[in-house]
C-alpha angles and dihedrals in degrees: 000000000000121000121225123229135181116215127193117207124189101234100212095048101027089227119146104236103177142010124196125193163328097245130177096233143017089244093055091049093050090049090052091052091052089053092050094046094043097224141066114275130206106237122205120199115227126212088251091062093253123125123224132193131175126218099169125267088022130065114200120205122189115192143153114245121198115243112252113255127216117295110275094020132274114330094207100041 
């Protein structure tokens, strides 16, 4: 089951400044970002399934990341 993370990137420098998570759902992650920012954000869904919102100078990305499997792949798959 994938885990959901929210990542804040400083737009002018491209530096990741904060990561929140893991969360159980995209909705929970977006709600956590709103609490951190302190205001409602307008989220845009990307073709990759991620959600992005800008609160200049920060770009927030909420996305599901697959859990890493065992090294070398699954032995029984």
